[in-house]
GULOTOR-50728 format. One line per 5 residues: number of its first residue (from 1); their letters; for each residue x, y, z of N, C-alpha, C. Coordinates in steps of 0.1 Angstrom, whole numbers. Each point is the difference from the previous one (the first is absolute). Layout:
// residues N
NUM> a> X,Y,Z,X,Y,Z,X,Y,Z ~ ... $
***
This chain:
// residues 297
1> mspaq> -103,382,225,-14,-2,-6,-4,12,-8 ~ -5,-3,-12,-2,11,-10,-14,6,4 ~ -2,13,-5,-12,6,2,-13,-7,-5 ~ 2,-8,-10,-11,-8,-6,-4,-11,9 ~ 11,-7,7,-3,-10,10,-6,5,12 $
6> rrqnl> 5,12,5,-7,6,12,-14,3,-3 ~ -3,5,-12,-14,4,-3,-9,-13,-1 ~ 6,-11,-4,-8,-13,-2,-2,-5,15 ~ 10,0,9,-2,-4,13,-10,8,7 ~ 0,13,-3,-10,9,7,-14,-4,-5 $
11> ygylf> -2,-2,-12,-13,-5,-5,-4,-13,7 ~ 10,-9,1,-4,-13,7,-4,2,14 ~ 7,9,7,-4,3,15,-13,7,0 ~ -3,8,-9,-14,7,-1,-10,-10,-2 ~ 2,-9,-8,-11,-10,-3,-1,-9,12 $
16> ltpwl> 10,-2,8,0,-9,12,-6,7,12 ~ -1,14,-1,-4,8,12,-14,-5,5 ~ -11,-1,-9,-13,-5,5,0,-12,8 ~ 8,-10,-5,2,-13,6,7,1,14 ~ 10,8,1,8,2,11,-9,7,11 $
21> igffg> -8,10,-4,-8,6,9,-11,-10,6 ~ -5,-8,-9,-10,-10,5,7,-10,9 ~ 12,-4,-4,7,-11,8,3,5,13 ~ 5,12,2,5,5,13,-12,7,8 ~ -9,5,-8,-12,7,7,-11,-10,4 $
26> lfigp> -2,-11,-8,-11,-9,3,4,-14,5 ~ 13,-2,0,6,-14,4,9,1,11 ~ 12,6,-3,11,1,10,-4,9,12 ~ -6,12,-3,-4,9,11,-10,-6,10 ~ -12,-4,-6,-9,-7,9,5,-13,6 $
31> glysf> 8,-7,-7,6,-13,7,8,4,12 ~ 9,10,-1,9,4,11,-9,5,11 ~ -10,7,-3,-9,6,10,-8,-11,7 ~ -5,-10,-7,-6,-11,6,9,-8,9 ~ 13,-1,-3,10,-6,8,1,7,13 $
36> ylsft> 0,14,0,0,7,12,-12,-2,8 ~ -12,0,-7,-12,-2,8,-1,-14,6 ~ 7,-9,-5,0,-14,6,6,0,14 ~ 7,11,4,5,1,14,-8,10,8 ~ -11,3,-5,-8,10,7,-15,-5,3 $
41> kydvi> -6,7,9,-15,-2,3,-7,11,-8 ~ -8,-2,-10,-5,10,-9,-14,-4,-4 ~ -9,9,3,-14,-2,-2,-6,9,-11 ~ 8,6,-8,-3,9,-11,-4,14,5 ~ -8,1,11,-4,12,5,10,7,9 $
46> sapif> 6,-7,9,10,6,9,15,-2,-7 ~ 9,8,6,13,-1,-5,7,-14,4 ~ 9,-5,-8,6,-13,3,8,1,12 ~ -2,-11,8,8,-1,13,10,-11,-1 ~ 12,3,2,11,-11,-3,-1,-10,12 $
51> vatrn> -1,-13,-4,-1,-11,10,10,-11,-3 ~ 12,4,-7,10,-9,-3,-5,-13,-7 ~ 4,-12,5,-3,-12,-7,-13,-6,7 ~ -8,7,6,-11,-6,7,-11,-6,-11 ~ -1,6,-11,-9,-5,-10,4,-14,-5 $
56> yvdmf> 14,-1,-1,5,-13,-5,-1,-11,11 ~ 2,5,13,-1,-10,10,-15,-5,2 ~ -9,10,-1,-14,-3,2,-5,-9,-12 ~ 6,2,-11,-4,-8,-12,2,-15,3 ~ 11,-4,7,3,-14,2,-5,-5,12 $
61> tkddl> -5,10,10,-3,-5,12,-15,2,5 ~ -6,11,-6,-13,3,5,-11,0,-11 ~ 3,-1,-12,-9,0,-11,-6,-14,-3 ~ -12,-2,4,-6,-14,-1,-2,-4,-15 ~ -1,10,-9,-2,-3,-14,12,0,-8 $
66> fwssl> 12,3,5,12,1,-8,4,-14,-5 ~ 2,-10,8,5,-13,-5,-11,-6,-8 ~ -12,1,4,-11,-7,-8,-2,6,-13 ~ 1,14,-2,-1,6,-13,12,-3,-9 ~ 11,-1,6,12,-4,-7,-2,-15,-5 $
71> artgy> -4,-9,8,-2,-14,-4,-11,0,-11 ~ -11,7,1,-10,-1,-11,6,5,-13 ~ 8,10,1,5,6,-12,10,-10,-6 ~ 8,-7,8,9,-10,-6,-8,-12,-5 ~ -10,-4,6,-9,-11,-5,-6,4,-14 $
76> yaivs> -5,12,-1,-6,4,-12,11,0,-12 ~ 12,6,3,11,0,-9,5,-14,-4 ~ 1,-9,9,5,-13,-2,-9,-8,-9 ~ -13,2,1,-10,-7,-8,-2,6,-14 ~ -2,13,1,-4,7,-12,12,1,-10 $
81> vplsv> 12,3,4,11,3,-10,3,-12,-8 ~ 2,-12,5,3,-11,-8,-11,-4,-10 ~ -13,2,5,-11,-3,-8,0,10,-12 ~ 2,12,3,-1,10,-11,12,-1,-9 ~ 12,-2,5,12,0,-9,0,-13,-9 $
86> fgsmf> -3,-12,6,1,-12,-8,-13,-1,-8 ~ -11,5,5,-12,0,-9,2,9,-12 ~ 5,12,2,3,8,-11,10,-6,-10 ~ 10,-7,5,10,-6,-9,-7,-12,-8 ~ -8,-7,6,-7,-11,-7,-10,6,-10 $
91> laill> -7,10,4,-9,7,-11,8,5,-11 ~ 12,7,3,7,5,-11,6,-10,-9 ~ 4,-12,6,4,-10,-10,-11,-5,-8 ~ -12,-1,5,-11,-4,-9,-3,11,-11 ~ 1,13,4,-3,10,-9,11,4,-10 $
96> nsklr> 11,-7,2,12,2,-8,-1,-9,-13 ~ -10,-8,0,0,-10,-12,-5,9,-12 ~ 5,-5,-11,-4,7,-13,-12,-6,-7 ~ -11,4,6,-13,-4,-5,-8,12,-5 ~ -8,-3,-9,-8,11,-6,-10,6,11 $
101> gitif> 0,13,0,-8,7,10,5,1,14 ~ 13,-4,3,5,0,13,1,13,6 ~ 1,11,-8,0,13,6,-13,4,5 ~ -11,-6,-4,-13,3,7,0,-6,13 ~ 5,-11,2,1,-7,13,9,8,9 $
106> rtlff> 11,5,-5,9,8,9,-7,11,5 ~ -7,7,-9,-9,12,4,-10,-3,10 ~ -7,-11,-1,-10,-4,9,6,-3,13 ~ 11,-7,1,6,-3,13,6,12,6 ~ 4,10,-7,6,13,5,-10,9,5 $
111> mpslv> -12,0,-5,-10,10,3,-4,1,15 ~ -1,-11,7,-3,1,15,10,9,8 ~ 13,1,-4,10,8,6,-3,14,-3 ~ -8,4,-9,-3,15,-3,-11,5,8 ~ -8,-10,7,-11,4,8,7,6,14 $
116> plvas> -5,12,4,6,6,12,-2,-9,13 ~ 9,0,9,-1,-8,11,-13,1,8 ~ -4,13,2,-12,2,8,-12,-7,-7 ~ -1,2,-13,-11,-7,-7,1,-16,0 ~ 12,-5,0,2,-14,0,-4,-6,14 $
121> vilfk> 3,8,10,-3,-6,14,-16,2,2 ~ -6,10,-5,-14,1,1,-7,-11,-7 ~ 5,-3,-12,-5,-11,-9,1,-12,8 ~ 11,-3,6,2,-14,7,-9,0,13 ~ -2,11,6,-9,1,12,-14,-4,-4 $
126> illns> -4,4,-12,-13,-4,-4,-1,-15,-5 ~ 10,-4,-7,1,-14,-4,2,-10,11 ~ 7,4,10,3,-9,11,-9,3,13 ~ -11,8,-3,-9,2,11,-5,-14,6 ~ 0,-2,12,-3,-13,6,-16,-3,-1 $
131> dfglv> -8,11,-2,-14,-2,-1,-6,-1,-14 ~ 4,10,-8,-5,0,-14,10,1,-11 ~ 12,-3,4,11,0,-10,-2,-11,-11 ~ 5,2,-12,-1,-10,-11,8,-12,3 ~ 12,2,6,9,-11,2,-6,-10,11 $
136> naglr> -6,5,11,-6,-9,9,-13,-6,-6 ~ -8,8,-8,-11,-6,-6,4,-12,-10 ~ 11,2,-7,5,-11,-8,4,-12,8 ~ 7,2,12,5,-10,8,-13,-8,7 ~ -10,7,3,-12,-6,5,-7,-8,-11 $
141> glgiq> 1,4,-12,-6,-7,-11,8,-13,-3 ~ 13,-1,4,7,-11,-1,-1,-9,12 ~ -8,3,10,-3,-9,11,7,4,12 ~ 8,10,0,7,5,13,-9,9,7 ~ -6,-5,11,-10,7,7,6,10,9 $
146> dppgw> 13,-1,5,6,10,9,12,5,-7 ~ -2,9,-10,12,6,-7,8,10,9 ~ 11,3,-4,9,10,8,-7,13,1 ~ 4,7,12,-6,13,3,9,11,-7 ~ 11,-4,-6,9,9,-7,4,12,9 $
151> fadsr> -3,13,-5,5,11,8,-7,1,15 ~ -11,-7,1,-7,2,13,5,-11,10 ~ 9,-9,-5,5,-10,9,15,2,2 ~ 4,0,12,14,2,4,9,-11,-7 ~ -5,-12,-2,8,-11,-5,2,2,-15 $
156> wsips> -9,7,-8,0,1,-14,3,14,-5 ~ 2,10,10,1,14,-5,14,1,-7 ~ 11,-5,5,13,2,-7,-1,-8,-14 ~ -4,-13,0,-2,-6,-13,-8,8,-10 ~ -11,7,5,-7,8,-9,8,12,-6 $
161> lilvr> 8,6,8,9,11,-5,10,-6,-9 ~ 5,-12,2,9,-6,-9,-6,-2,-14 ~ -13,-4,0,-7,-2,-13,-1,13,-7 ~ -2,11,8,-1,13,-7,13,4,-6 ~ 11,-3,7,14,3,-5,3,-9,-13 $
166> lwgsl> -4,-13,1,3,-8,-11,-8,4,-13 ~ -13,4,2,-8,4,-11,6,12,-7 ~ 6,8,6,6,12,-6,15,-2,-5 ~ 7,-10,6,15,-1,-2,3,-11,-9 ~ -8,-11,-1,4,-11,-9,2,4,-15 $
171> ggtqm> -9,8,-5,1,4,-13,5,14,-2 ~ 5,6,11,5,14,-2,14,2,-4 ~ 7,9,8,13,4,-4,10,-11,2 ~ -2,-9,9,9,-11,1,0,-9,-12 ~ -13,-3,-4,0,-8,-13,6,7,-11 $
176> iifla> -2,13,-2,7,7,-11,15,-1,1 ~ 6,1,12,14,-1,3,5,-15,-4 ~ -8,-9,3,4,-14,-3,-1,-3,-15 ~ -10,6,-7,-1,-1,-14,12,7,-7 ~ 5,11,6,12,6,-6,12,-9,2 $
181> glqgi> 1,-6,12,11,-9,3,0,-12,-9 ~ -12,-5,-3,-1,-12,-8,4,3,-15 ~ -5,12,-4,4,3,-15,15,4,-1 ~ 7,2,11,14,2,-1,9,-13,0 ~ -7,-12,2,7,-12,0,3,-4,-14 $
186> ptely> 12,-3,-5,3,-4,-13,-7,-12,-5 ~ -6,0,-11,-8,-12,-5,10,-11,-3 ~ 13,3,-2,10,-10,-4,1,-10,12 ~ -1,5,12,1,-10,11,-12,-10,0 ~ -11,5,-3,-12,-10,-1,2,-10,-11 $
191> daasi> 6,5,-12,2,-9,-11,11,-10,3 ~ 10,4,8,11,-10,4,-6,-10,10 ~ -8,4,9,-6,-9,9,-9,-10,-7 ~ -8,5,-10,-9,-9,-7,8,-10,-8 ~ 11,4,-5,9,-10,-8,5,-10,9 $
196> dgaga> 3,3,12,5,-9,10,-11,-9,6 ~ -12,2,-4,-11,-8,4,-8,5,12 ~ 2,13,4,-7,5,11,-15,3,-4 ~ -9,-4,9,-14,3,-1,-4,14,4 ~ -12,3,0,-5,13,5,3,3,14 $
201> wqrtr> -2,-10,9,3,2,14,15,2,2 ~ 8,-8,-6,14,0,1,6,13,-5 ~ -5,5,-11,4,13,-5,-4,12,10 ~ -11,-1,6,-4,10,10,8,-1,12 ~ 4,-12,4,7,-2,13,14,4,-2 $
206> hvtip> 7,-5,-12,15,3,-1,3,12,-8 ~ -10,6,-7,4,12,-8,-8,12,5 ~ -13,-1,0,-9,12,3,3,4,15 ~ -2,-9,10,0,5,14,14,6,3 ~ 11,-8,-3,14,6,3,2,14,-6 $
211> lltpt> -4,2,-13,2,13,-5,-10,11,4 ~ -10,-4,7,-10,9,6,3,3,14 ~ 10,-5,6,3,2,14,2,15,3 ~ 8,7,-8,1,15,2,-14,7,1 ~ -9,-4,-9,-14,5,0,-8,-4,13 $
216> iffnt> 2,-12,4,-7,-6,11,5,7,13 ~ 14,4,0,5,7,12,-5,14,0 ~ 0,6,-12,-5,14,0,-15,1,5 ~ -8,-9,-6,-15,1,4,-2,-4,15 ~ 9,-9,5,-1,-4,14,4,12,9 $
221> vlgvi> 10,6,-3,4,12,9,-11,11,0 ~ -5,3,-12,-11,10,0,-12,-5,6 ~ -3,-13,-2,-12,-6,6,0,0,15 ~ 12,-4,6,1,1,15,-1,13,5 ~ 6,10,-7,-1,14,6,-15,5,-1 $
226> galqt> -7,-3,-12,-14,4,-1,-9,-7,10 ~ 3,-13,3,-9,-8,9,1,5,14 ~ 13,3,4,3,4,13,-7,14,2 ~ -1,9,-10,-5,13,2,-15,0,-2 ~ -7,-11,-1,-15,-1,-4,-8,8,11 $
231> faaaf> -8,8,-5,-8,9,9,-14,2,-5 ~ -1,5,-13,-13,5,-5,-10,-11,0 ~ 4,-12,-4,-10,-11,-2,-6,-4,14 ~ 9,-1,10,-6,-3,14,-8,12,5 ~ 4,12,-2,-6,11,5,-14,2,-6 $
236> iateg> -1,-3,-13,-13,2,-6,-9,-12,2 ~ 5,-13,0,-8,-11,2,-5,-2,15 ~ 9,1,9,-3,-4,14,4,10,10 ~ 8,10,-3,6,10,10,7,-8,11 ~ 6,-11,-3,8,-8,9,-8,-12,7 $
241> gpnfs> -12,-1,-2,-8,-10,6,-2,-11,-10 ~ -9,-10,4,-6,-1,13,9,-6,11 ~ -1,6,12,8,-5,11,15,2,-2 ~ 3,11,-7,15,4,-3,6,-10,-9 ~ -7,-8,-8,6,-10,-8,7,5,-12 $
246> twffa> -4,12,-5,8,6,-11,6,13,5 ~ 5,1,12,6,12,6,15,-1,-4 ~ 3,4,-12,14,-1,-5,8,11,5 ~ 13,-1,-1,10,10,6,-2,13,-6 ~ -1,2,-13,-3,13,-6,-13,6,5 $
251> lhiwk> -10,-8,3,-13,5,5,2,4,14 ~ 9,-7,8,3,3,14,7,14,0 ~ 9,2,-9,6,14,-1,-10,11,-2 ~ -8,-3,-10,-10,11,-3,-10,2,11 ~ -4,-11,7,-9,3,11,6,7,11 $
256> qafdy> 13,-2,4,7,7,10,1,15,-4 ~ 4,2,-13,1,14,-4,-12,9,-2 ~ -10,-7,-6,-12,9,-4,-12,-3,9 ~ -1,-11,6,-12,-3,9,3,4,14 ~ 13,-4,5,3,3,14,9,11,1 $
261> fnmgy> 5,6,-10,8,12,-1,13,-1,9 ~ 5,-13,-1,13,-3,5,11,1,-10 ~ 2,12,-5,9,1,-12,14,-4,3 ~ 5,4,12,14,-5,3,1,-15,1 ~ -9,-7,5,0,-14,1,-2,-6,-14 $
266> aaala> -9,6,-8,-1,-5,-14,13,1,-8 ~ 6,12,2,13,2,-7,10,-11,4 ~ 1,-3,13,9,-12,5,-5,-13,-7 ~ -13,-3,0,-4,-12,-7,5,0,-15 ~ -2,11,-6,3,1,-14,15,-2,-3 $
271> wffal> 8,5,9,15,-2,-2,4,-14,3 ~ -6,-6,10,3,-14,3,-4,-8,-13 ~ -12,3,-5,-5,-9,-11,9,2,-13 ~ 5,13,-1,9,2,-12,13,-8,1 ~ 5,-1,13,12,-8,2,-3,-15,-3 $
276> vival> -11,-5,4,-5,-14,-3,0,-2,-15 ~ -5,9,-8,-2,-1,-14,14,0,-7 ~ 9,9,5,13,1,-6,8,-13,3 ~ -2,-5,13,7,-12,4,-4,-12,-9 ~ -13,-2,-2,-5,-10,-8,5,1,-14 $
281> tlvqm> 0,12,-5,5,2,-14,15,-4,-1 ~ 8,3,10,14,-3,-1,2,-15,1 ~ -8,-6,8,1,-14,1,-4,-7,-13 ~ -11,4,-8,-3,-5,-13,11,3,-9 ~ 7,11,0,11,3,-9,12,-9,3 $
286> rlsrr> 2,-3,13,11,-9,3,-3,-14,-5 ~ -12,-4,2,-4,-14,-5,0,-1,-15 ~ -2,11,-7,-1,0,-14,14,-3,-7 ~ 11,2,7,13,-3,-5,1,-15,-3 ~ -7,-9,8,1,-14,-3,-11,-5,-8 $
291> mvfym> -12,7,0,-11,-5,-7,-4,6,-12 ~ 6,11,-4,-4,6,-13,11,-1,-11 ~ -3,-4,-11,9,-3,-11,-1,12,-10 ~ 11,6,-3,1,11,-10,7,-5,-12 ~ -6,1,-11,5,-6,-13,14,5,-4 $
296> ge> 3,13,4,12,5,-5,12,-4,9 ~ -3,-7,12,11,-3,9,6,-14,-5 $
***
C-alpha cells in the first residue's frame, strides 16, 4: 500500500471516529450494560444484585400487566399499520396525478407530519374532549346524543390514539416514499396497458401495486417497528389509562424503570421486546420473498 493510500485511509478513519465513539459509547456500551442489568435487581440507588434469570421468569409468571400490555401493543400495531400504509399509498396515488397546483395539495397533506407529536396529542385531547370537544359537539349536532368518550373511555382510547397516528402519518414520510416509488415506475408500462385496453383500476392493480410492493414492504417494516415502540402519545394523552386501556409495552418498561425504579426488571422487559421486534422483522423479510416484486429480477 502506497503512502498516499495510507494517508487517505487514515483520513477516512479520522472522519469515522466521531461516529464510532457515538456508536460504541452511546449504543453498544449501554446496550451491553442493560443486558447485564437484566440479570440483576437494581433500584438505581443501591448496587446491582445478581439474580440470574429471575427477572425473565417473573416476567412470564408474576407480572399481571405483561401479557395485557403486549396484547394492547399488538392490537394497536395490527390496526394502525395497515391503515397508515395503505392510506398513504392511496393518497400518494391521488397526489401523483399531473394536475395544476398539485404541489400545493402535497404540501398541505404533508404539513400535519411537521407538527411535533406532543402538540398533536394535546390538540387531539382538546378536539376529542368528551364534554366540550369540537368533534363531539359536531356529532351531537348530527343527532348522536351519546358520542364516544374518546380518551376518557377505555373502549375508545386506543382508537383515539390511532387517529392521532393517522393524522400525522397519512401525509407524512410514508406518503413521500410512496410518491418516490410511483415516480420511479416507467410510463411505458402504463402506455402499454392502455393500448391493451386496461382502465384506470386495471392499471393500478396490474402495474402500480405490483411495482410498489418493495415500497409497501419498506413502509410496513418501519411502520410495525414504530407502532410497537409507541410510547409518547399514550404517555401524554392518558398515561396508560383509563383502566390501563392504553398501557402499552413501551410504557410498561418506562413505568418499571422510572416510576418503580425496577431498572433490572425494566432492562429484561426491554431485551425481550427487542427480540420480539427482531423476530417480527425477520418474519416480514421472509414473507417478502414471495410477496415483493423487484423490477430488476
